[in-house]
N, C-alpha and C positions, 0 to 999 in steps of 0.2 A: 220166306219166299226163296226160291231156288236162284242161285247166281247164274248169270248168263256166261257162256263160255267166252274166252278171249277170242279176238279175231284170228289169232294164230291157231288156236284149238279148232275153231270153226273151219278154217281152211284145211287143216289136216283131216278132220272128220269127213269133209265133203270131197276130199281128193283133188281140190283145186289149189292153185298156187296162191300165196298170200297176195300177190299183186293183182291177180284176177278177182279175188274176193273184194279187195279195196276198190277196184274199178267198178265192180258191180254195185257196191254200196253207194258210190258217188253217183252213178247213173239212176238208180232206182229210188232215190230219195225225193225227187222233185217232179212228180207227174204234172203238176199244175203248169209247168213251163211248156208242155206239149199241146197247149190249147190253141184254138184258132185265134183267140183274142191276142195272145202274145205274138203269134205269127203275123197277124194283120198289122200290129204296131211296128214290128220290125220291118215289114214291107214298106210301110209309110216312111220310116226313118231312112231307109236305104233307097228311096225313090224307085222301088220295085226292081232293083238290080241285084244280081247275085254277085257277092264280093269275090267269089272264087273264079268266075269266068266272065264277069261283066255283061252277061246276057240278061234280058228281061225275065222277071219272075211273075207268076200268077198265084193268086190265093187258092191253093188246092192241096190235095194230099201229096202232090209232087214237089211241094215246097217244104223243106225241113227246117226245124230250129236246130242250129249247130253251135258249137262252142269254138271261139277263136283260140283260147287257151284250152287245149284239148283234154279229153278225159284221160288219154294216155299220159300227158304231161302232169295232170293232177295226181293220178295214181302213182306215178314215179316219184313225185314230191313227197307223198305220204310214205311210200315204201322206203325211200332212202333217208327218211327222218328229217328232211328239211322243212316239212310243214305237217301240222297235225290234220286229222281227218276233217274236223269242223271248219278250219280255215280254208282248206282245199275245197270243200263243198261250197262255202260262201263265195269264194273266188270263181269257181266253175259256173255257178248259177247266177252270178251277178248280171244285172241287165246289160251292162257294157261289155260283157263277154259273150253275149248271144248274138247270132246273126241268122238271117233267113237265107237259105241256099237251095239250089235245085237238088232233088233227091239224088240224081245221077252224080252231081259234083260231090255231094256228101259221101255217097257210097265209094266213089273213087278215092277220096281222101282217106276214108276209113279202111279201105283195102290196103293202102300203103302203110297205115298205122298198124294193121294186123300183122303184116310181115315184120315190122319193127318190134311189135309186142312179143311175137314168138321167139325172136332172136334174144330179146331181153330175158324172157323166161328161161330159155336154154342156158344163157350165161349165169343167171341166178342159181339154177340147179347145179351147174358145174362148180360154182363157188361154194355151195353148201356141202358138196361131196369131198372137197379138198381137206 
């Protein structure tokens, strides 16, 4: 059987940063957490309030399942070696790390993280060229 490429080789072959590949792996591993059942349970636990804005939530596609310990934070932990991929995955998708939020609140939070992510990737690229 042919050996799988290392995550570093995969990143190099796809033209993506190692951090982006790690973050993608963390996000794509658990589609069962995107179900309506999980969202409804979170709504019940949170008394139908968005923890990011404290406004009421409804059970619809406008309510997202979000991570309190963010995907950026988990990818950074794997990238900097302070946590392995499996441990980061388990912490990221742990029920106590999930919260139901408005789509708009989630997008606003993710937009801020995207700016942060691009700055981190630029820093990492500069460190590699030194």
